[in-house]
C-alpha positions, -999 to +999 in steps of 0.1 A: -380+458-679-416+457-664-439+431-680-470+423-666-484+387-670-522+387-669-535+351-676-519+339-710-512+376-720-480+401-714-484+436-712-458+462-711-449+499-721-427+504-750-411+536-765-410+535-802-384+555-824-394+555-859-372+561-892-342+544-873-312+530-891-317+497-874-347+476-862-339+463-826-353+461-791-331+475-763-334+487-727-320+522-722-301+533-692-333+541-674-345+504-678-373+516-704-379+493-733-372+510-767-381+497-801-362+511-832-380+507-864-373+517-901-408+527-907-421+564-909-446+575-882-472+583-907-503+567-917-499+538-890-467+527-908-447+526-874-476+508-858-478+480-881-440+476-882-442+474-844-467+446-847-448+428-874-418+432-855-430+414-823-447+386-846-414+379-864-393+379-831-419+357-810-430+338-840-466+345-834-496+356-856-501+393-857-535+390-845-518+380-810-503+414-808-522+445-800-514+482-791-538+488-763-529+526-758-506+549-777-518+546-816-506+583-822-480+583-796-443+572-793-451+555-761-474+525-765-488+498-742-485+466-762-504+433-752-492+398-765-515+368-763-495+335-762-488+322-727-463+328-702-434+317-724-436+350-740-422+372-711-391+348-712-386+351-750-388+389-745-362+389-720-340+371-739-344+393-770-336+427-752-305+444-760-289+466-730-273+500-738-241+485-737-246+464-770 
């Protein structure tokens, strides 16, 4: 997983899979971070669900999570403000493809 720490923010690329049967964050066999969500990709529902997922996972306000690039794409650049501890929490929360 490729996390970039810039000051008190963590930035990373993510591939979102909308309309999934489960909601989970995992690494695929190529090492790419994937987020599976129940939400549909219409009218910004998947983007909102993505922000809400990370807010719940990391126990941060939604305002701390930003989709920098990829609002209309499945591949998104995410920035989370909240200090260096965020990277450790993300690493601990990711499932590998074996799970």
